[in-house]
C-alpha distance (Angstrom), angle and dihedral (degrees) to the residues before:
residue distance angle dihedral
X1 . . .
X2 3.78 . .
X3 3.75 89.7 .
X4 3.82 90.0 52.6
X5 3.78 91.1 52.2
X6 3.77 92.7 48.5
X7 3.84 89.4 51.5
X8 3.79 91.6 48.8
X9 3.82 91.0 48.2
X10 3.77 93.6 48.1
X11 3.87 91.4 45.8
X12 3.83 90.5 49.7
X13 3.86 91.0 47.7
X14 3.88 89.7 49.3
X15 3.83 93.3 48.4
X16 3.83 90.0 48.1
X17 3.80 91.4 48.7
X18 3.76 92.7 46.4
X19 3.71 91.6 47.8
X20 3.83 93.4 51.6
X21 3.82 91.9 45.2
X22 3.82 93.9 51.2
X23 3.83 90.3 46.3
X24 3.79 91.3 51.0
X25 3.71 95.5 46.4
X26 3.89 89.3 47.3
X27 3.78 90.5 53.4
X28 3.77 92.5 46.0
X29 3.83 90.0 48.5
X30 3.77 92.3 51.2
X31 3.79 90.9 50.1
X32 3.74 90.8 46.3
X33 3.80 90.5 50.9
X34 3.78 92.2 47.0
X35 3.76 93.9 54.1
X36 3.78 96.5 40.3
X37 3.78 92.0 54.4
X38 3.78 97.4 36.9
X39 3.80 95.5 49.4
X40 3.72 91.3 49.7
X41 3.86 89.6 77.1
X42 3.87 89.6 75.8
X43 3.83 88.7 64.3
X44 3.78 94.4 49.1
X45 3.80 133.7 92.6
X46 3.82 117.1 -127.2
X47 3.84 87.9 -127.9
X48 3.73 109.0 89.1
X49 3.71 128.8 -139.5
X50 3.80 125.3 -12.8
X51 3.78 94.0 -30.0
X52 3.88 118.1 124.0
X53 3.77 136.5 -175.2
X54 3.83 113.9 -122.4
X55 3.79 133.2 -169.2
X56 3.83 139.6 175.3
X57 3.75 112.6 -70.3
X58 3.78 91.8 -119.6
X59 3.83 93.3 56.4
X60 3.84 108.1 115.0
X61 3.86 95.7 -156.1
X62 3.84 107.0 112.2
X63 3.83 103.1 -171.2
X64 3.82 143.4 1.7
X65 3.80 130.6 -156.4
X66 3.82 126.2 -135.2
X67 3.90 89.6 -105.3
X68 3.81 90.9 52.5
X69 3.78 91.7 49.7
X70 3.75 90.9 50.7
X71 3.76 91.5 51.9
X72 3.82 90.1 51.1
X73 3.72 96.3 48.5
X74 3.85 91.6 44.4
X75 3.76 91.1 53.6
X76 3.86 93.1 -116.2
X77 3.89 92.6 121.4
X78 3.78 118.9 33.6
X79 3.85 107.5 169.6
X80 3.80 132.2 66.1
X81 3.83 92.9 -135.4
X82 3.81 86.6 73.9
X83 3.81 88.2 68.3
X84 3.83 98.3 39.9
X85 3.80 97.0 -83.3
X86 3.77 138.0 111.8
X87 3.82 122.8 -63.8
X88 3.79 92.6 -94.1
X89 3.77 125.2 135.4
X90 3.85 112.0 -113.1
X91 3.78 111.9 -113.9
X92 3.77 112.1 -161.2
X93 3.79 114.9 -143.1
X94 3.76 120.3 -173.5
X95 3.80 136.0 143.5
X96 3.79 89.4 -79.1
X97 3.85 91.7 57.2
X98 3.82 90.1 46.1
X99 3.77 89.2 62.7
X100 3.74 93.1 45.4
X101 3.89 96.9 47.7
X102 3.80 100.1 42.0
X103 3.66 131.6 46.3
X104 3.79 126.0 -126.3
X105 3.80 90.5 -107.9
X106 3.87 90.6 53.7
X107 3.83 91.0 49.5
X108 3.77 94.6 45.9
X109 3.82 131.1 -121.4
X110 3.83 90.0 -83.1
X111 3.83 94.4 30.0
X112 3.85 87.6 -106.8
X113 3.79 90.6 145.9
X114 3.80 98.2 46.3
X115 3.82 95.9 94.8
X116 3.72 90.1 54.8
X117 3.78 93.2 47.4
X118 3.76 91.2 49.7
X119 3.74 90.1 51.4
X120 3.71 94.2 49.9
X121 3.79 93.4 48.7
X122 3.85 93.4 50.8
X123 3.74 89.0 46.7
X124 3.80 93.4 51.5
X125 3.79 96.9 46.5
X126 3.88 118.7 60.8
X127 3.85 93.2 -168.2
X128 3.83 98.3 52.0
X129 3.80 123.5 125.5
X130 3.76 110.9 -170.2
X131 3.78 130.3 -166.3
X132 3.83 115.6 -161.8
X133 3.77 143.1 131.4
X134 3.76 117.9 -95.9
X135 3.86 87.6 -109.5
X136 3.73 90.6 62.8
X137 3.80 91.9 60.8
X138 3.85 124.0 80.7
X139 3.79 118.6 -115.8
X140 3.81 88.9 -114.5
X141 3.77 95.6 49.2
X142 3.88 109.9 175.7
X143 3.81 94.9 -162.7
X144 3.79 130.5 77.0
X145 3.81 128.6 -100.9
X146 3.78 105.8 -132.8
X147 3.73 114.6 -141.5
X148 3.82 117.5 -130.7
X149 3.79 115.7 -143.7
X150 3.82 115.8 -108.4
X151 3.82 118.9 -115.2
X152 3.76 110.1 -86.0
X153 3.84 127.9 -152.2
X154 3.81 89.3 -117.3
X155 3.84 92.6 53.2
X156 3.78 91.6 45.0
X157 3.87 96.9 49.2
X158 3.82 99.3 33.9
X159 3.81 100.9 30.9
X160 3.86 113.6 118.5
X161 3.76 97.9 -154.3
X162 3.81 129.5 72.6
X163 3.79 109.7 -172.1
X164 3.86 104.8 143.1
X165 3.75 95.7 169.2
X166 3.81 101.4 41.7
X167 3.83 117.5 122.7
X168 2.92 141.1 -97.8
X169 3.81 91.2 8.9
X170 3.78 126.7 12.3
X171 3.80 123.5 -135.3
X172 3.84 119.3 -139.6
X173 3.74 105.4 -175.2
X174 3.83 109.5 155.0
X175 3.77 102.4 -175.2
X176 3.90 94.1 96.3
X177 3.80 88.1 50.3
X178 3.76 96.0 47.9
X179 3.82 92.1 45.4
X180 3.77 92.4 45.8
X181 3.83 90.3 53.3
X182 3.86 93.4 49.5
X183 3.74 91.9 40.9
X184 3.78 94.2 56.0
X185 3.83 94.2 38.2
X186 3.76 95.4 50.9
X187 3.71 91.7 45.2
X188 3.83 87.7 52.0
X189 3.84 92.5 50.7
X190 3.78 92.0 48.7
X191 3.74 90.5 54.8
X192 3.83 97.2 39.2
X193 3.88 101.9 41.0
X194 3.89 97.3 62.9
X195 3.80 92.2 44.6
X196 3.76 93.5 42.7
X197 3.80 94.2 47.6
X198 3.76 94.1 48.1
X199 3.87 91.3 46.9
X200 3.84 91.9 49.1
X201 3.80 91.7 50.1
X202 3.80 90.5 49.8
X203 3.84 93.4 49.0
X204 3.85 94.5 45.8
X205 3.83 101.7 38.3
X206 3.77 111.0 17.7
X207 3.79 114.7 26.5
X208 3.78 117.9 81.5
X209 3.75 119.9 -112.9
X210 3.81 94.5 -103.5
X211 3.88 94.2 53.5
X212 3.80 89.6 43.6
X213 3.82 90.6 54.9
X214 3.77 88.2 54.1
X215 3.81 102.5 41.4
X216 3.88 100.4 42.0
X217 3.79 95.6 57.4
X218 3.76 89.7 47.6
X219 3.77 92.0 51.6
X220 3.79 93.2 46.9
X221 3.80 86.9 49.6
X222 3.84 88.4 67.8
X223 3.85 87.6 67.3
X224 3.82 91.0 61.8
X225 3.84 95.2 55.1
X226 3.88 110.0 106.3
X227 3.76 111.9 -110.2
X228 3.81 91.0 -124.2
X229 3.78 88.7 64.5
X230 3.80 89.7 56.5
X231 3.80 86.7 47.6
X232 3.84 91.9 54.3
X233 3.76 90.2 46.8
X234 3.85 92.2 52.1
X235 3.74 92.9 44.1
X236 3.82 95.8 49.7
X237 3.80 101.1 34.9
X238 3.82 112.7 14.2
X239 3.75 101.1 39.6
X240 3.91 95.5 55.0
X241 3.78 90.2 42.2
X242 3.83 92.6 56.5
X243 3.76 91.7 42.5
X244 3.84 92.7 55.2
X245 3.89 95.0 36.7
X246 3.87 93.5 54.4
X247 3.75 97.8 28.3
X248 3.84 93.0 -121.6
X249 3.82 130.5 166.1
X250 3.76 89.1 -127.1
X251 3.85 132.3 13.1
X252 3.86 97.1 -149.3
X253 3.78 95.8 104.8
X254 3.80 142.1 137.3
X255 3.82 89.1 -95.6
X256 3.78 91.4 60.4
X257 3.73 91.6 49.4
X258 3.83 92.2 47.8
X259 3.77 92.6 51.6
X260 3.67 93.2 48.4
X261 3.82 93.0 48.3
X262 3.86 90.5 45.5
X263 3.90 89.1 58.2
X264 3.84 89.4 47.2
X265 3.75 93.1 49.0
X266 3.79 96.2 46.9
X267 3.88 97.1 84.1
X268 3.79 89.7 54.9
X269 3.79 95.1 47.0
X270 3.83 94.8 43.0
X271 3.87 96.2 45.2
X272 3.82 96.9 47.3
X273 3.78 95.5 40.3
X274 3.77 92.8 47.3
X275 3.87 91.2 50.9
X276 3.83 89.3 47.7
X277 3.77 92.1 50.4
X278 3.81 93.1 48.5
X279 3.78 90.2 55.3
X280 3.83 90.5 70.3
X281 3.74 107.0 116.3
X282 3.79 114.6 -106.7
X283 3.78 88.8 -132.7
X284 3.74 91.3 64.9
X285 3.72 94.2 52.2
X286 3.84 91.4 46.4
X287 3.77 90.3 49.6
X288 3.72 91.3 51.9
X289 3.83 92.7 49.8
X290 3.68 92.0 45.1
X291 3.85 89.7 57.1
X292 3.76 89.7 57.6
X293 3.83 101.1 -95.6
X294 3.82 116.0 144.0
X295 3.84 122.4 -132.7
X296 3.87 94.5 -89.6
X297 3.80 94.2 48.0
X298 3.74 88.0 50.0
X299 3.79 92.1 51.1
X300 3.79 95.9 45.7
X301 3.81 99.2 38.4
X302 3.82 104.4 32.2
X303 3.76 113.0 16.1
X304 3.83 101.1 41.3
X305 3.83 95.0 44.6
X306 3.80 90.4 49.3
X307 3.83 93.6 49.2
X308 3.86 94.7 41.1
X309 3.75 95.6 115.0
X310 3.79 91.9 53.2
X311 3.74 91.8 49.0
X312 3.76 92.2 48.9
X313 3.77 89.4 49.9
X314 3.82 91.1 50.8
X315 3.87 89.4 50.4
X316 3.81 93.0 50.0
X317 3.79 92.1 46.2
X318 3.76 88.4 51.0
X319 3.81 91.1 53.6
X320 3.76 89.3 48.5
X321 3.80 90.0 54.9
X322 3.75 89.8 49.7
X323 3.71 96.0 47.0
X324 3.87 95.3 52.3
X325 3.78 96.0 42.5
X326 3.84 115.1 119.9
X327 3.82 123.4 167.3
X328 3.78 100.2 41.5
X329 3.81 91.3 48.6
X330 3.85 93.2 44.2
X331 3.89 88.2 55.8
X332 3.74 101.4 48.9
X333 3.87 111.3 27.7
X334 3.85 101.6 68.1
X335 3.79 95.7 -120.5
X336 3.84 95.0 -118.9
X337 3.84 110.9 156.6
X338 3.78 95.6 -141.3
X339 3.72 132.0 120.8
X340 3.89 107.5 -98.0
X341 3.75 122.3 -126.2
X342 3.79 99.3 173.5
X343 3.77 137.1 13.5
X344 3.80 90.2 -111.6
X345 3.84 92.5 71.1
X346 3.83 127.9 86.0
X347 3.85 115.8 -103.4
X348 3.73 139.1 179.1
X349 3.76 125.9 -134.4
X350 3.80 130.4 -152.2
X351 3.80 96.6 -111.9
X352 3.74 92.4 46.8
X353 3.75 91.6 50.4
X354 3.83 92.0 51.7
X355 3.79 92.2 48.2
X356 3.76 94.4 47.7
X357 3.82 99.4 45.1
X358 3.74 109.4 28.9
X359 3.82 93.9 80.5
X360 3.80 91.8 56.5
X361 3.85 98.4 40.9
X362 3.80 114.1 104.2
X363 3.82 109.7 -113.2
X364 3.70 110.2 -101.5
X365 3.79 95.1 6.1
X366 3.75 128.2 124.8
X367 3.75 94.0 -96.7
X368 3.84 90.1 50.8
X369 3.82 89.5 52.0
X370 3.76 92.1 47.8
X371 3.81 91.8 56.3
X372 3.81 89.6 52.0
X373 3.77 88.6 50.2
X374 3.78 87.2 54.4
X375 3.82 86.9 52.6
X376 3.78 90.1 54.9
X377 3.88 88.9 54.4
X378 3.76 89.9 49.6
X379 3.76 90.0 47.0
X380 3.81 93.2 52.4
X381 3.80 91.0 47.3
X382 3.82 93.8 52.6
X383 3.75 91.2 42.0
X384 3.80 90.4 55.7
X385 3.83 90.1 49.6
X386 3.82 92.1 49.0
X387 3.87 90.2 49.2
X388 3.74 89.0 52.8
X389 3.80 92.3 51.4
X390 3.80 90.7 52.2
X391 3.82 90.5 51.3
X392 3.82 89.6 46.2
X393 3.84 91.9 52.1
X394 3.83 89.8 50.1
X395 3.81 87.9 52.1
X396 3.68 93.2 -120.3
X397 3.77 91.9 132.2
X398 3.77 108.3 83.9
């Protein structure tokens, strides 16, 4: 019998050890995969696939960035001297222009003469900027393939434009997404924290036990509602209300996202804060009352200072919940990748961007890597919040 118990104990220990080991390895593998894919964007060109930018062989410009290419194709910059070249007008030359410049007879029935025609046009025009695939160019190409600068960390983190599918060169500026995430999350915590703190004080110190047993499960039940349900509520009720109240063109705004996230963060804040408040020793409360303090003075000057670390941890966990939320935010914030100035403007968050675009990004492409890089930013933000929670629990935050 004793031998059997020892075998069972050893087997249980082995299973638990194996389970924890596999879980740890899986987490490390996921983090490694996230970073390996995400950091690959900084070795990539913003021009997808086999496309290249080509110019006349006499053009002195040696490189263009994705932003400069966008300015050229949008017509914002029209001369090469703006990029360090000669004072020649920029002539855009793409497959569309090929069909407009040359006839079908000149290109051939199977377009067999097209590479030679492209080569001759580029050679004859000093200001030309072409955009073609390598297959469209002849093997003895007389022009010059113009390198496009790889995406840099500075451009990725501080860039103000997120256009991952724009042609010929995509723009991956994450600043609007990061600011949109922080804008909505901080708005949510500013709404949720006062309500959550007041509710937790009421449940811990004022409500009778019978009422507390009814209210606390109902509040915790909010955490089990799927986020898409909150999103539908926000889309059907909250968004039209904000639109009419503030007389806006659209109601999908940062304010709508903040309110929805505040509701979703309340169960976390209330539950953890209430538990922290209830850990205050009864002797401290009785000592405060014995010295002549009333209930509110005891709460504000004894209970809350004692449970401060738990309240801080609750607040940070609430922010963490808000930062990582996807579906509800995707449905009510408008998904506009612009830098927000007020809460009454549409915004786009990092989780919503990943959820909306990952399914359409070609596997292994630049867009795919950019979304993984966004995942790295989100991982680091949540890691910082979790670290602050651990410090708060250890009462290292004064």
